PDB file with SEQRES, HELIX, SHEET and CRYST1 records, atoms N, CA, C and O in Angstrom:
SEQRES   1 A   76  MET ASP GLY CYS GLY ARG CYS GLN ASP ASN ILE PHE VAL          
SEQRES   2 A   76  GLU ARG LEU TRP TRP THR ILE LYS HIS HIS TYR LEU ASP          
SEQRES   3 A   76  LEU HIS SER PHE ASP GLY GLY SER GLU LEU ARG HIS GLY          
SEQRES   4 A   76  LEU GLU GLU TRP ILE ARG PHE TYR ASN HIS GLU ARG GLY          
SEQRES   5 A   76  HIS SER ALA LEU ASP ASP ARG THR PRO ASP GLU VAL TYR          
SEQRES   6 A   76  PHE GLY LEU PRO HIS PRO PHE ALA GLU ALA ALA                  
HELIX    1 AA1 ASP A    9  HIS A   23  1                                  15    
HELIX    2 AA2 LEU A   25  LEU A   27  5                                   3    
HELIX    3 AA3 GLY A   33  HIS A   49  1                                  17    
HELIX    4 AA4 SER A   54  LEU A   56  5                                   3    
HELIX    5 AA5 PRO A   61  PHE A   66  1                                   6    
CRYST1    1.000    1.000    1.000  90.00  90.00  90.00 P 1           1          
ATOM      1  N   MET A   1      -0.302   3.378 -13.043  1.00  0.00           N  
ATOM      2  CA  MET A   1       0.515   2.495 -12.242  1.00  0.00           C  
ATOM      3  C   MET A   1       0.110   1.065 -12.554  1.00  0.00           C  
ATOM      4  O   MET A   1      -0.672   0.438 -11.840  1.00  0.00           O  
ATOM      5  N   ASP A   2       0.657   0.592 -13.616  1.00  0.00           N  
ATOM      6  CA  ASP A   2       0.168  -0.679 -14.102  1.00  0.00           C  
ATOM      7  C   ASP A   2       1.160  -1.820 -13.992  1.00  0.00           C  
ATOM      8  O   ASP A   2       0.874  -2.927 -14.447  1.00  0.00           O  
ATOM      9  N   GLY A   3       2.293  -1.583 -13.412  1.00  0.00           N  
ATOM     10  CA  GLY A   3       3.185  -2.718 -13.314  1.00  0.00           C  
ATOM     11  C   GLY A   3       4.526  -2.380 -12.704  1.00  0.00           C  
ATOM     12  O   GLY A   3       4.889  -1.216 -12.534  1.00  0.00           O  
ATOM     13  N   CYS A   4       5.220  -3.394 -12.393  1.00  0.00           N  
ATOM     14  CA  CYS A   4       6.535  -3.284 -11.788  1.00  0.00           C  
ATOM     15  C   CYS A   4       7.557  -2.858 -12.833  1.00  0.00           C  
ATOM     16  O   CYS A   4       7.538  -3.345 -13.963  1.00  0.00           O  
ATOM     17  N   GLY A   5       8.438  -1.958 -12.456  1.00  0.00           N  
ATOM     18  CA  GLY A   5       9.528  -1.587 -13.338  1.00  0.00           C  
ATOM     19  C   GLY A   5       9.257  -0.439 -14.287  1.00  0.00           C  
ATOM     20  O   GLY A   5      10.122  -0.110 -15.099  1.00  0.00           O  
ATOM     21  N   ARG A   6       8.104   0.175 -14.219  1.00  0.00           N  
ATOM     22  CA  ARG A   6       7.817   1.308 -15.091  1.00  0.00           C  
ATOM     23  C   ARG A   6       8.256   2.586 -14.409  1.00  0.00           C  
ATOM     24  O   ARG A   6       7.874   2.840 -13.266  1.00  0.00           O  
ATOM     25  N   CYS A   7       9.048   3.390 -15.086  1.00  0.00           N  
ATOM     26  CA  CYS A   7       9.564   4.614 -14.480  1.00  0.00           C  
ATOM     27  C   CYS A   7       8.448   5.621 -14.190  1.00  0.00           C  
ATOM     28  O   CYS A   7       8.573   6.417 -13.259  1.00  0.00           O  
ATOM     29  N   GLN A   8       7.366   5.602 -14.962  1.00  0.00           N  
ATOM     30  CA  GLN A   8       6.277   6.544 -14.732  1.00  0.00           C  
ATOM     31  C   GLN A   8       5.525   6.271 -13.438  1.00  0.00           C  
ATOM     32  O   GLN A   8       4.894   7.177 -12.893  1.00  0.00           O  
ATOM     33  N   ASP A   9       5.578   5.048 -12.937  1.00  0.00           N  
ATOM     34  CA  ASP A   9       4.875   4.702 -11.709  1.00  0.00           C  
ATOM     35  C   ASP A   9       5.371   5.509 -10.522  1.00  0.00           C  
ATOM     36  O   ASP A   9       4.600   5.788  -9.604  1.00  0.00           O  
ATOM     37  N   ASN A  10       6.616   5.882 -10.523  1.00  0.00           N  
ATOM     38  CA  ASN A  10       7.233   6.540  -9.384  1.00  0.00           C  
ATOM     39  C   ASN A  10       6.991   8.049  -9.373  1.00  0.00           C  
ATOM     40  O   ASN A  10       7.194   8.681  -8.336  1.00  0.00           O  
ATOM     41  N   ILE A  11       6.575   8.637 -10.462  1.00  0.00           N  
ATOM     42  CA  ILE A  11       6.424  10.086 -10.584  1.00  0.00           C  
ATOM     43  C   ILE A  11       5.460  10.638  -9.545  1.00  0.00           C  
ATOM     44  O   ILE A  11       5.751  11.656  -8.915  1.00  0.00           O  
ATOM     45  N   PHE A  12       4.325   9.989  -9.355  1.00  0.00           N  
ATOM     46  CA  PHE A  12       3.295  10.488  -8.452  1.00  0.00           C  
ATOM     47  C   PHE A  12       3.764  10.468  -7.005  1.00  0.00           C  
ATOM     48  O   PHE A  12       3.523  11.415  -6.257  1.00  0.00           O  
ATOM     49  N   VAL A  13       4.425   9.405  -6.616  1.00  0.00           N  
ATOM     50  CA  VAL A  13       4.920   9.287  -5.249  1.00  0.00           C  
ATOM     51  C   VAL A  13       6.042  10.286  -5.004  1.00  0.00           C  
ATOM     52  O   VAL A  13       6.089  10.910  -3.944  1.00  0.00           O  
ATOM     53  N   GLU A  14       6.946  10.447  -5.966  1.00  0.00           N  
ATOM     54  CA  GLU A  14       8.035  11.408  -5.816  1.00  0.00           C  
ATOM     55  C   GLU A  14       7.503  12.831  -5.679  1.00  0.00           C  
ATOM     56  O   GLU A  14       8.024  13.608  -4.879  1.00  0.00           O  
ATOM     57  N   ARG A  15       6.488  13.177  -6.436  1.00  0.00           N  
ATOM     58  CA  ARG A  15       5.903  14.514  -6.350  1.00  0.00           C  
ATOM     59  C   ARG A  15       5.247  14.725  -4.991  1.00  0.00           C  
ATOM     60  O   ARG A  15       5.376  15.800  -4.406  1.00  0.00           O  
ATOM     61  N   LEU A  16       4.550  13.724  -4.485  1.00  0.00           N  
ATOM     62  CA  LEU A  16       3.930  13.836  -3.167  1.00  0.00           C  
ATOM     63  C   LEU A  16       4.989  14.042  -2.092  1.00  0.00           C  
ATOM     64  O   LEU A  16       4.838  14.916  -1.238  1.00  0.00           O  
ATOM     65  N   TRP A  17       6.059  13.250  -2.122  1.00  0.00           N  
ATOM     66  CA  TRP A  17       7.115  13.412  -1.116  1.00  0.00           C  
ATOM     67  C   TRP A  17       7.790  14.773  -1.221  1.00  0.00           C  
ATOM     68  O   TRP A  17       8.147  15.359  -0.199  1.00  0.00           O  
ATOM     69  N   TRP A  18       7.974  15.294  -2.446  1.00  0.00           N  
ATOM     70  CA  TRP A  18       8.543  16.631  -2.611  1.00  0.00           C  
ATOM     71  C   TRP A  18       7.647  17.670  -1.931  1.00  0.00           C  
ATOM     72  O   TRP A  18       8.132  18.552  -1.223  1.00  0.00           O  
ATOM     73  N   THR A  19       6.330  17.553  -2.157  1.00  0.00           N  
ATOM     74  CA  THR A  19       5.378  18.488  -1.571  1.00  0.00           C  
ATOM     75  C   THR A  19       5.396  18.407  -0.054  1.00  0.00           C  
ATOM     76  O   THR A  19       5.423  19.440   0.615  1.00  0.00           O  
ATOM     77  N   ILE A  20       5.382  17.203   0.500  1.00  0.00           N  
ATOM     78  CA  ILE A  20       5.430  17.035   1.959  1.00  0.00           C  
ATOM     79  C   ILE A  20       6.713  17.640   2.521  1.00  0.00           C  
ATOM     80  O   ILE A  20       6.684  18.334   3.537  1.00  0.00           O  
ATOM     81  N   LYS A  21       7.827  17.377   1.863  1.00  0.00           N  
ATOM     82  CA  LYS A  21       9.106  17.877   2.360  1.00  0.00           C  
ATOM     83  C   LYS A  21       9.159  19.402   2.345  1.00  0.00           C  
ATOM     84  O   LYS A  21       9.507  20.019   3.352  1.00  0.00           O  
ATOM     85  N   HIS A  22       8.821  20.008   1.225  1.00  0.00           N  
ATOM     86  CA  HIS A  22       8.992  21.449   1.073  1.00  0.00           C  
ATOM     87  C   HIS A  22       7.871  22.273   1.698  1.00  0.00           C  
ATOM     88  O   HIS A  22       8.093  23.429   2.059  1.00  0.00           O  
ATOM     89  N   HIS A  23       6.685  21.714   1.831  1.00  0.00           N  
ATOM     90  CA  HIS A  23       5.568  22.471   2.389  1.00  0.00           C  
ATOM     91  C   HIS A  23       5.291  22.150   3.851  1.00  0.00           C  
ATOM     92  O   HIS A  23       4.492  22.835   4.490  1.00  0.00           O  
ATOM     93  N   TYR A  24       5.933  21.128   4.386  1.00  0.00           N  
ATOM     94  CA  TYR A  24       5.686  20.797   5.792  1.00  0.00           C  
ATOM     95  C   TYR A  24       6.969  20.496   6.561  1.00  0.00           C  
ATOM     96  O   TYR A  24       7.287  21.208   7.514  1.00  0.00           O  
ATOM     97  N   LEU A  25       7.697  19.482   6.181  1.00  0.00           N  
ATOM     98  CA  LEU A  25       8.849  19.043   6.973  1.00  0.00           C  
ATOM     99  C   LEU A  25       9.934  20.097   7.100  1.00  0.00           C  
ATOM    100  O   LEU A  25      10.505  20.265   8.178  1.00  0.00           O  
ATOM    101  N   ASP A  26      10.231  20.814   6.017  1.00  0.00           N  
ATOM    102  CA  ASP A  26      11.280  21.828   6.075  1.00  0.00           C  
ATOM    103  C   ASP A  26      10.877  23.041   6.904  1.00  0.00           C  
ATOM    104  O   ASP A  26      11.737  23.835   7.284  1.00  0.00           O  
ATOM    105  N   LEU A  27       9.595  23.200   7.190  1.00  0.00           N  
ATOM    106  CA  LEU A  27       9.105  24.370   7.910  1.00  0.00           C  
ATOM    107  C   LEU A  27       8.870  24.127   9.396  1.00  0.00           C  
ATOM    108  O   LEU A  27       8.566  25.066  10.132  1.00  0.00           O  
ATOM    109  N   HIS A  28       9.005  22.882   9.850  1.00  0.00           N  
ATOM    110  CA  HIS A  28       8.716  22.545  11.241  1.00  0.00           C  
ATOM    111  C   HIS A  28       9.854  21.731  11.860  1.00  0.00           C  
ATOM    112  O   HIS A  28      10.631  21.088  11.155  1.00  0.00           O  
ATOM    113  N   SER A  29       9.932  21.773  13.174  1.00  0.00           N  
ATOM    114  CA  SER A  29      10.857  20.887  13.882  1.00  0.00           C  
ATOM    115  C   SER A  29      10.029  20.007  14.820  1.00  0.00           C  
ATOM    116  O   SER A  29       8.930  20.378  15.230  1.00  0.00           O  
ATOM    117  N   PHE A  30      10.570  18.849  15.147  1.00  0.00           N  
ATOM    118  CA  PHE A  30       9.817  17.867  15.919  1.00  0.00           C  
ATOM    119  C   PHE A  30      10.689  17.338  17.046  1.00  0.00           C  
ATOM    120  O   PHE A  30      11.898  17.176  16.881  1.00  0.00           O  
ATOM    121  N   ASP A  31      10.075  17.070  18.191  1.00  0.00           N  
ATOM    122  CA  ASP A  31      10.800  16.555  19.356  1.00  0.00           C  
ATOM    123  C   ASP A  31      10.913  15.040  19.334  1.00  0.00           C  
ATOM    124  O   ASP A  31      11.766  14.478  20.022  1.00  0.00           O  
ATOM    125  N   GLY A  32      10.085  14.380  18.572  1.00  0.00           N  
ATOM    126  CA  GLY A  32      10.143  12.922  18.527  1.00  0.00           C  
ATOM    127  C   GLY A  32       9.282  12.371  17.409  1.00  0.00           C  
ATOM    128  O   GLY A  32       8.606  13.103  16.687  1.00  0.00           O  
ATOM    129  N   GLY A  33       9.332  11.058  17.294  1.00  0.00           N  
ATOM    130  CA  GLY A  33       8.608  10.381  16.233  1.00  0.00           C  
ATOM    131  C   GLY A  33       7.105  10.511  16.337  1.00  0.00           C  
ATOM    132  O   GLY A  33       6.423  10.637  15.320  1.00  0.00           O  
ATOM    133  N   SER A  34       6.572  10.483  17.561  1.00  0.00           N  
ATOM    134  CA  SER A  34       5.119  10.579  17.702  1.00  0.00           C  
ATOM    135  C   SER A  34       4.623  11.972  17.327  1.00  0.00           C  
ATOM    136  O   SER A  34       3.535  12.116  16.768  1.00  0.00           O  
ATOM    137  N   GLU A  35       5.410  12.989  17.630  1.00  0.00           N  
ATOM    138  CA  GLU A  35       5.035  14.347  17.242  1.00  0.00           C  
ATOM    139  C   GLU A  35       5.082  14.500  15.723  1.00  0.00           C  
ATOM    140  O   GLU A  35       4.206  15.127  15.128  1.00  0.00           O  
ATOM    141  N   LEU A  36       6.095  13.931  15.112  1.00  0.00           N  
ATOM    142  CA  LEU A  36       6.207  13.953  13.650  1.00  0.00           C  
ATOM    143  C   LEU A  36       5.022  13.233  13.017  1.00  0.00           C  
ATOM    144  O   LEU A  36       4.415  13.740  12.074  1.00  0.00           O  
ATOM    145  N   ARG A  37       4.695  12.057  13.532  1.00  0.00           N  
ATOM    146  CA  ARG A  37       3.582  11.273  12.977  1.00  0.00           C  
ATOM    147  C   ARG A  37       2.263  12.030  13.085  1.00  0.00           C  
ATOM    148  O   ARG A  37       1.489  12.072  12.128  1.00  0.00           O  
ATOM    149  N   HIS A  38       2.008  12.624  14.242  1.00  0.00           N  
ATOM    150  CA  HIS A  38       0.771  13.385  14.433  1.00  0.00           C  
ATOM    151  C   HIS A  38       0.731  14.584  13.480  1.00  0.00           C  
ATOM    152  O   HIS A  38      -0.305  14.865  12.877  1.00  0.00           O  
ATOM    153  N   GLY A  39       1.850  15.282  13.348  1.00  0.00           N  
ATOM    154  CA  GLY A  39       1.904  16.422  12.444  1.00  0.00           C  
ATOM    155  C   GLY A  39       1.672  16.029  10.997  1.00  0.00           C  
ATOM    156  O   GLY A  39       0.962  16.724  10.271  1.00  0.00           O  
ATOM    157  N   LEU A  40       2.265  14.917  10.569  1.00  0.00           N  
ATOM    158  CA  LEU A  40       2.058  14.439   9.202  1.00  0.00           C  
ATOM    159  C   LEU A  40       0.607  14.040   8.959  1.00  0.00           C  
ATOM    160  O   LEU A  40       0.053  14.309   7.893  1.00  0.00           O  
ATOM    161  N   GLU A  41      -0.007  13.399   9.950  1.00  0.00           N  
ATOM    162  CA  GLU A  41      -1.420  13.025   9.808  1.00  0.00           C  
ATOM    163  C   GLU A  41      -2.282  14.265   9.607  1.00  0.00           C  
ATOM    164  O   GLU A  41      -3.173  14.277   8.757  1.00  0.00           O  
ATOM    165  N   GLU A  42      -2.015  15.311  10.391  1.00  0.00           N  
ATOM    166  CA  GLU A  42      -2.776  16.554  10.265  1.00  0.00           C  
ATOM    167  C   GLU A  42      -2.522  17.226   8.921  1.00  0.00           C  
ATOM    168  O   GLU A  42      -3.454  17.729   8.294  1.00  0.00           O  
ATOM    169  N   TRP A  43      -1.269  17.239   8.474  1.00  0.00           N  
ATOM    170  CA  TRP A  43      -0.950  17.890   7.207  1.00  0.00           C  
ATOM    171  C   TRP A  43      -1.569  17.140   6.028  1.00  0.00           C  
ATOM    172  O   TRP A  43      -2.075  17.768   5.098  1.00  0.00           O  
ATOM    173  N   ILE A  44      -1.536  15.830   6.053  1.00  0.00           N  
ATOM    174  CA  ILE A  44      -2.132  15.039   4.970  1.00  0.00           C  
ATOM    175  C   ILE A  44      -3.646  15.213   4.961  1.00  0.00           C  
ATOM    176  O   ILE A  44      -4.258  15.241   3.894  1.00  0.00           O  
ATOM    177  N   ARG A  45      -4.258  15.330   6.146  1.00  0.00           N  
ATOM    178  CA  ARG A  45      -5.690  15.623   6.214  1.00  0.00           C  
ATOM    179  C   ARG A  45      -5.968  16.983   5.570  1.00  0.00           C  
ATOM    180  O   ARG A  45      -6.902  17.110   4.779  1.00  0.00           O  
ATOM    181  N   PHE A  46      -5.168  17.994   5.899  1.00  0.00           N  
ATOM    182  CA  PHE A  46      -5.296  19.313   5.291  1.00  0.00           C  
ATOM    183  C   PHE A  46      -5.118  19.232   3.772  1.00  0.00           C  
ATOM    184  O   PHE A  46      -5.893  19.821   3.019  1.00  0.00           O  
ATOM    185  N   TYR A  47      -4.098  18.501   3.331  1.00  0.00           N  
ATOM    186  CA  TYR A  47      -3.780  18.363   1.902  1.00  0.00           C  
ATOM    187  C   TYR A  47      -4.963  17.768   1.131  1.00  0.00           C  
ATOM    188  O   TYR A  47      -5.259  18.202   0.017  1.00  0.00           O  
ATOM    189  N   ASN A  48      -5.629  16.790   1.713  1.00  0.00           N  
ATOM    190  CA  ASN A  48      -6.722  16.105   1.024  1.00  0.00           C  
ATOM    191  C   ASN A  48      -8.077  16.781   1.186  1.00  0.00           C  
ATOM    192  O   ASN A  48      -8.908  16.709   0.281  1.00  0.00           O  
ATOM    193  N   HIS A  49      -8.318  17.441   2.329  1.00  0.00           N  
ATOM    194  CA  HIS A  49      -9.645  17.979   2.623  1.00  0.00           C  
ATOM    195  C   HIS A  49      -9.787  19.476   2.397  1.00  0.00           C  
ATOM    196  O   HIS A  49     -10.879  19.946   2.080  1.00  0.00           O  
ATOM    197  N   GLU A  50      -8.696  20.243   2.556  1.00  0.00           N  
ATOM    198  CA  GLU A  50      -8.827  21.696   2.557  1.00  0.00           C  
ATOM    199  C   GLU A  50      -8.010  22.414   1.493  1.00  0.00           C  
ATOM    200  O   GLU A  50      -8.430  23.468   1.016  1.00  0.00           O  
ATOM    201  N   ARG A  51      -6.874  21.886   1.113  1.00  0.00           N  
ATOM    202  CA  ARG A  51      -5.958  22.585   0.199  1.00  0.00           C  
ATOM    203  C   ARG A  51      -6.402  22.385  -1.246  1.00  0.00           C  
ATOM    204  O   ARG A  51      -6.452  21.259  -1.742  1.00  0.00           O  
ATOM    205  N   GLY A  52      -6.722  23.488  -1.913  1.00  0.00           N  
ATOM    206  CA  GLY A  52      -7.079  23.415  -3.319  1.00  0.00           C  
ATOM    207  C   GLY A  52      -5.846  23.148  -4.179  1.00  0.00           C  
ATOM    208  O   GLY A  52      -4.753  23.623  -3.868  1.00  0.00           O  
ATOM    209  N   HIS A  53      -6.019  22.401  -5.242  1.00  0.00           N  
ATOM    210  CA  HIS A  53      -4.924  22.033  -6.134  1.00  0.00           C  
ATOM    211  C   HIS A  53      -5.193  22.627  -7.510  1.00  0.00           C  
ATOM    212  O   HIS A  53      -6.278  22.448  -8.064  1.00  0.00           O  
ATOM    213  N   SER A  54      -4.209  23.334  -8.065  1.00  0.00           N  
ATOM    214  CA  SER A  54      -4.407  23.989  -9.351  1.00  0.00           C  
ATOM    215  C   SER A  54      -4.709  22.981 -10.461  1.00  0.00           C  
ATOM    216  O   SER A  54      -5.489  23.279 -11.365  1.00  0.00           O  
ATOM    217  N   ALA A  55      -4.108  21.806 -10.405  1.00  0.00           N  
ATOM    218  CA  ALA A  55      -4.360  20.789 -11.427  1.00  0.00           C  
ATOM    219  C   ALA A  55      -5.779  20.230 -11.335  1.00  0.00           C  
ATOM    220  O   ALA A  55      -6.255  19.591 -12.273  1.00  0.00           O  
ATOM    221  N   LEU A  56      -6.450  20.467 -10.220  1.00  0.00           N  
ATOM    222  CA  LEU A  56      -7.816  19.974 -10.023  1.00  0.00           C  
ATOM    223  C   LEU A  56      -8.823  21.121 -10.066  1.00  0.00           C  
ATOM    224  O   LEU A  56      -9.905  21.024  -9.487  1.00  0.00           O  
ATOM    225  N   ASP A  57      -8.464  22.207 -10.752  1.00  0.00           N  
ATOM    226  CA  ASP A  57      -9.324  23.387 -10.853  1.00  0.00           C  
ATOM    227  C   ASP A  57      -9.616  23.972  -9.469  1.00  0.00           C  
ATOM    228  O   ASP A  57     -10.746  24.358  -9.168  1.00  0.00           O  
ATOM    229  N   ASP A  58      -8.580  24.028  -8.637  1.00  0.00           N  
ATOM    230  CA  ASP A  58      -8.641  24.545  -7.266  1.00  0.00           C  
ATOM    231  C   ASP A  58      -9.616  23.790  -6.373  1.00  0.00           C  
ATOM    232  O   ASP A  58     -10.111  24.337  -5.387  1.00  0.00           O  
ATOM    233  N   ARG A  59      -9.890  22.546  -6.713  1.00  0.00           N  
ATOM    234  CA  ARG A  59     -10.681  21.686  -5.836  1.00  0.00           C  
ATOM    235  C   ARG A  59      -9.727  20.820  -5.023  1.00  0.00           C  
ATOM    236  O   ARG A  59      -8.559  20.668  -5.382  1.00  0.00           O  
ATOM    237  N   THR A  60     -10.223  20.258  -3.935  1.00  0.00           N  
ATOM    238  CA  THR A  60      -9.409  19.366  -3.123  1.00  0.00           C  
ATOM    239  C   THR A  60      -9.453  17.961  -3.713  1.00  0.00           C  
ATOM    240  O   THR A  60     -10.374  17.643  -4.464  1.00  0.00           O  
ATOM    241  N   PRO A  61      -8.477  17.115  -3.389  1.00  0.00           N  
ATOM    242  CA  PRO A  61      -8.536  15.730  -3.860  1.00  0.00           C  
ATOM    243  C   PRO A  61      -9.818  15.016  -3.421  1.00  0.00           C  
ATOM    244  O   PRO A  61     -10.372  14.226  -4.185  1.00  0.00           O  
ATOM    245  N   ASP A  62     -10.291  15.282  -2.210  1.00  0.00           N  
ATOM    246  CA  ASP A  62     -11.526  14.636  -1.750  1.00  0.00           C  
ATOM    247  C   ASP A  62     -12.721  15.078  -2.571  1.00  0.00           C  
ATOM    248  O   ASP A  62     -13.591  14.262  -2.876  1.00  0.00           O  
ATOM    249  N   GLU A  63     -12.787  16.360  -2.938  1.00  0.00           N  
ATOM    250  CA  GLU A  63     -13.900  16.834  -3.762  1.00  0.00           C  
ATOM    251  C   GLU A  63     -13.916  16.121  -5.106  1.00  0.00           C  
ATOM    252  O   GLU A  63     -14.980  15.765  -5.613  1.00  0.00           O  
ATOM    253  N   VAL A  64     -12.750  15.914  -5.678  1.00  0.00           N  
ATOM    254  CA  VAL A  64     -12.662  15.245  -6.979  1.00  0.00           C  
ATOM    255  C   VAL A  64     -12.957  13.760  -6.848  1.00  0.00           C  
ATOM    256  O   VAL A  64     -13.763  13.218  -7.604  1.00  0.00           O  
ATOM    257  N   TYR A  65     -12.315  13.100  -5.899  1.00  0.00           N  
ATOM    258  CA  TYR A  65     -12.437  11.649  -5.772  1.00  0.00           C  
ATOM    259  C   TYR A  65     -13.849  11.224  -5.381  1.00  0.00           C  
ATOM    260  O   TYR A  65     -14.392  10.272  -5.941  1.00  0.00           O  
ATOM    261  N   PHE A  66     -14.441  11.933  -4.419  1.00  0.00           N  
ATOM    262  CA  PHE A  66     -15.757  11.549  -3.932  1.00  0.00           C  
ATOM    263  C   PHE A  66     -16.890  12.270  -4.656  1.00  0.00           C  
ATOM    264  O   PHE A  66     -18.061  12.044  -4.348  1.00  0.00           O  
ATOM    265  N   GLY A  67     -16.558  13.135  -5.615  1.00  0.00           N  
ATOM    266  CA  GLY A  67     -17.589  13.844  -6.369  1.00  0.00           C  
ATOM    267  C   GLY A  67     -18.334  14.872  -5.540  1.00  0.00           C  
ATOM    268  O   GLY A  67     -19.509  15.141  -5.788  1.00  0.00           O  
ATOM    269  N   LEU A  68     -17.660  15.444  -4.564  1.00  0.00           N  
ATOM    270  CA  LEU A  68     -18.287  16.444  -3.709  1.00  0.00           C  
ATOM    271  C   LEU A  68     -18.409  17.764  -4.466  1.00  0.00           C  
ATOM    272  O   LEU A  68     -17.584  18.059  -5.331  1.00  0.00           O  
ATOM    273  N   PRO A  69     -19.423  18.553  -4.152  1.00  0.00           N  
ATOM    274  CA  PRO A  69     -19.566  19.837  -4.846  1.00  0.00           C  
ATOM    275  C   PRO A  69     -18.460  20.800  -4.413  1.00  0.00           C  
ATOM    276  O   PRO A  69     -18.026  20.795  -3.260  1.00  0.00           O  
ATOM    277  N   HIS A  70     -18.022  21.611  -5.346  1.00  0.00           N  
ATOM    278  CA  HIS A  70     -17.019  22.644  -5.054  1.00  0.00           C  
ATOM    279  C   HIS A  70     -17.694  23.699  -4.200  1.00  0.00           C  
ATOM    280  O   HIS A  70     -18.767  24.174  -4.570  1.00  0.00           O  
ATOM    281  N   PRO A  71     -17.102  24.096  -3.050  1.00  0.00           N  
ATOM    282  CA  PRO A  71     -17.801  25.014  -2.136  1.00  0.00           C  
ATOM    283  C   PRO A  71     -18.068  26.385  -2.744  1.00  0.00           C  
ATOM    284  O   PRO A  71     -18.978  27.076  -2.285  1.00  0.00           O  
ATOM    285  N   PHE A  72     -17.321  26.805  -3.750  1.00  0.00           N  
ATOM    286  CA  PHE A  72     -17.513  28.126  -4.323  1.00  0.00           C  
ATOM    287  C   PHE A  72     -18.121  28.054  -5.723  1.00  0.00           C  
ATOM    288  O   PHE A  72     -18.061  29.035  -6.464  1.00  0.00           O  
ATOM    289  N   ALA A  73     -18.697  26.931  -6.093  1.00  0.00           N  
ATOM    290  CA  ALA A  73     -19.258  26.758  -7.436  1.00  0.00           C  
ATOM    291  C   ALA A  73     -20.401  27.724  -7.690  1.00  0.00           C  
ATOM    292  O   ALA A  73     -20.554  28.211  -8.811  1.00  0.00           O  
ATOM    293  N   GLU A  74     -21.215  28.015  -6.667  1.00  0.00           N  
ATOM    294  CA  GLU A  74     -22.353  28.902  -6.834  1.00  0.00           C  
ATOM    295  C   GLU A  74     -21.921  30.342  -7.035  1.00  0.00           C  
ATOM    296  O   GLU A  74     -22.610  31.103  -7.714  1.00  0.00           O  
ATOM    297  N   ALA A  75     -20.792  30.729  -6.458  1.00  0.00           N  
ATOM    298  CA  ALA A  75     -20.329  32.112  -6.531  1.00  0.00           C  
ATOM    299  C   ALA A  75     -19.723  32.447  -7.887  1.00  0.00           C  
ATOM    300  O   ALA A  75     -19.652  33.617  -8.262  1.00  0.00           O  
ATOM    301  N   ALA A  76     -19.290  31.443  -8.616  1.00  0.00           N  
ATOM    302  CA  ALA A  76     -18.595  31.702  -9.899  1.00  0.00           C  
ATOM    303  C   ALA A  76     -19.543  32.029 -11.009  1.00  0.00           C  
ATOM    304  O   ALA A  76     -19.114  32.269 -12.137  1.00  0.00           O  
TER     305      ALA A  76                                                      
END                                                                             
């Protein structure tokens, strides 16, 4: 993401929104904006802290970004 006007810059954001839509928003209903906001905060926390990503060797984004040990590294 190195500059304005590059089509590749948008790929990452579009993929994230696709994931949020198909894995969370389409599966739940909300009574209001505050309920939606709270639910999104919880889902994004789950996405970053608990959900393994195949592109990251089934590690979470937090494990990769902060250099945390993989919880199942010893078992492999």
